[in-house]
N, C-alpha and C positions, 0 to 999 in steps of 0.2 A: 466558803463551805460550812460554817456552821448555819448559814443561813437557809443553804439548802438541805443540809441534813433537818435541820426544823421543818421546812415545807415538805421535805419528805415522809418525816414522821407523822405529820398531821393529817397528810394524805392519806397513810397506812391507818392510823387511827380512825377516822372518819369511815373509810370502807370496812373497816373490822367492824365498827358500831352498825352501819346501813345492813351489814350481813347480818349482825346479830339481832337486829331489827324484825329482816326479815324473817329467820329462823322463828322467833318469837308469832309471829304473824304465821308463818305457816303450821305451827304447831297449834295455833287456836283455831285455825280453819279446820284442820284435821280432825282436831277434838269434837268440834261443833258437829260436823259432819259424820261423824263417828256416833256420839251421842242422837242425832237426829233421826238416822237410818235404824239404830238398835231400837228407838222408841217407835218407831213406823212398823218394824217386823216382830215386836214382842206385844203380843193382844193378847187380855185373857176376857172370857164373856164374865165375869166376875167383877173384873175393871173396868170395863169398856170404857165408859164416861171418862175418869180418869186417864186413862193410855191413852184416848182422844187429844184430851185437853194438854196432855204432854208434848203430842206430837205438834200441836197448835202452839204452845209456847215457843218450840222449837224452832218455827217457820215464819215467813214473812212474805207478803206482796201477794202476787196471783197464786202461788202454790197455798198459801194459808187461807186464802178466799175461797177455793176451789175446794179445798179440803173440808174448811169450815161448813161451806154449803150441802156438802153430802155426809156430814159428821152424822146426823139424827139416823140416816138409813144405815149408815154403817156401822152404827152400834148398835141398832135393832137386828142384822144380817150375823153380826158376832154373837150378840146373845142368844137369839134363836139357834144357830146351829151349835152353840156350844164350842165355840173355837178357843183353843188355848194355843199360842204360837211362843218361842222363845227363842229370842235372834241374838246374834251377834256377828260383829264386822270381821272380817278375817284379812283383809286388806284393804287400803285406801293410798291415794296419791294425787297431788295437783296436777290436773292437767293443764289448766291456763289460768291466766289471771286478765281481769279488765278491771282497773278502778277498784272500785270497793268491793267487787266480786272475785270471787273463784270457783271453777269449775273443779269438782273432785270424782274422781271414778272410783267406785266403792264394789268390791265383793262381800257379801255376805251369806251366812247360813242361818237356815233357822227349821228349829222340829214342829211340825204341827199335828194336833190331834183335833177331832172336831165329832158332831154327831153323825157325821155321813159316813163315819169310819177309820179317819185317816188316826194312827196310832203311832205318834211319835215320828211322823215321818218327815224326812228331811228335803229341804229344799233348799236350793241355789238362787241367788241374786249377785244379778250386775247392773250397777246404776250409775247412772251419771247425773250428779246431783249438785246445783248450783247455788252456792253458798255466799250471802248478800250481808255486808255490814249492817246492822239494823241497830241505831244508838250503841256502837261499841261492842256489839255483841253478833257473832255471825251466826245466820239461820238460812234456814232451807227455803230458798225462794222458788226452786224449780225441780223436778225429780223425772229422771227419763229410763226407762228399763234400756239396758244395753243388750242387744242378742249376742 
């Protein structure tokens, strides 16, 4: 009887530990997705190069390579158009997991001002973001717009 109880307690303890690890990993993934998306939709003409570098620091893989390749022209457009955006994530949730990656659905909003006449206009964003473990830190490796 004591051996059965000890074995049962061991299984419960292991399952609790696994669930706790999973919750910690989920929190890290969601926090990284929140930071990455917020950085991506918060850009100022006066700090465009720093803003782009922040997005690059929070990215990896193909997304980072593609964004880096376009970053000079992006910075130029932001500066020329006097773009100021401030974004925030409204909600996020893990859609799926696959090994060292997770797909996160993100809903966000931003206010946009620019030289073309936008004055704190509200924008809504629905994104599917793949977060990949890159040396112990989750980073954006793919970003898709969701209709």
